[in-house]
C-alpha angles and dihedrals in degrees: 000000000000103000092249144092116277129201115208138191119201087347095307123115113236102166138001143178122236113178103315096330129097117231108211124189101210100161131242095276093061100030095103090046092053093047089055092062126095118272095010129120136167118283107242108156092147091047090258121091116248111220112228097023127086140177119237115201120226092255086067089055102051095110122057088231093059090054090044091053092050094048095048091046092055095042088055094052096048091044086062092052120101118260119273115255113241111261 
């Protein structure tokens, strides 16, 4: 779909890797907070911004704690989503 590697929980993507960037699914409620963080920009791989998803540049992931924080944030968001319908 986006030319990268995706990680899923219960069939729902929570983070992925595209090139050297982390794709983070933060959700609509925390989207603006995520965009305000250093080294973060809107995810727009189709040319259109995707609300609730951001790219984190490698500079934002230098420390292990930074990566852990993003993964935790994204897991928390996806855990609160409704279950996917069988398909």
